[in-house]
C-alpha positions, 0 to 999 in steps of 0.5 A: 274540457269545456265544450261550447254547447255547455254554455249556461243560459237558454237556447234561442227560440225558433219559429216553426216556419223555415225551422231548418233555415233558422237552425242553419243560420244560427249554426253557420253564424256560430261557426263563422264567429268561432263560437264553435271553433275548428274541430268542434264536434257537433252532436245532433242530439246535443244541438237539438236539445240546446236549440229546443228543436227536434233532430230533423232540422239539425240534421238537415242544417248540418248537411247544408253546412257540410255542402258549404265546407264548414262541417265534416260529416262522419258516419256514425259520429258527430259532425265536426267543424272543419279546419284548414291545414297550412297547405289548405290555407295557402291554397285558399289564398292562391284561389282568392288572389285569382278570384279577386284580381279577376273581380277587379278587372271585371268590376272597374269598367262598371264602377260609378263615382258612388262605388269609389266613395264606398271604397273610400268610406271602407278605407276610412273605417279601417283607418279609424279602427286600427289605432283603437284595436277594433278588430271587428270593425276593421275586418268588417270594413276590410271585407266590404272593401274586397267584396265590393269588387266581387259584387260589381263584377256582376259574375254569378259564378265568380261570386258563388266560388268566392263567398264560400271561400271567404267564409272559410278564411274569415275564421282565421283573421288573426293569422292573416293579419299576423302573416301580413305584418299587421293592420297598418301595412294592410291599410297602406296596401288598400290605399295603393289599390284605391289610388289605382281605382281613382285613376281608372287603372284596372290592370294596376289595381288588379296587380296591387290587389294581387300583391296585397293578397300575396303577402301572407302567401309568401310566408306560408310558402317559405316559412311553413313552421311559422304558418303552422304555429300561427294556425295552431294558435287560432285552433287552440284558442278558438278565436279569430280576433 
């Protein structure tokens, strides 16, 4: 079976200063982009060889990734990229709903006209990306749309909880899109949220965003066999787009 670490070509070059940080950043991005899919083993020695570094910065980077919830450390075995079960995926959606609806209520009183223009720009980018099938651009704009509420909420505890959660969920973008009925439906739901924001309707915007996030939840709750097959597909293929 082909392993991602066996890919041809030299590994990246790292500077000696903040070596652990650079290894951490590289591995984290590889996990989030699904270059290292869920359940991939990450042996220290193989990583050190691949990255042209000693095992010490690799070990420290893996510990940080474990604290982020992106890898699981197994005593006397290789670290493993974490995966989400259907129940964990549902739990993540429920927590995301609570966090984002709170973020909207906190953020909207702080919004300025430039914030609305940003949301409109992100919405236009999603509209342009969907017909082209440009999933990368769509989800980049989608993440920016949702993330703006969290940023403008100006609550460090909310943000510290939200960002690791989204890092876990972003590896499952295709299941999320499939469960909610495709990109076009998502665009329509974002437009409804944006209309409420323009009207200064904080409770309405929070309710609409909550309903938007609930769409995949309802399928996960009522059709577990569908959600399990959808998640297994991304685990098997190792891709999120």
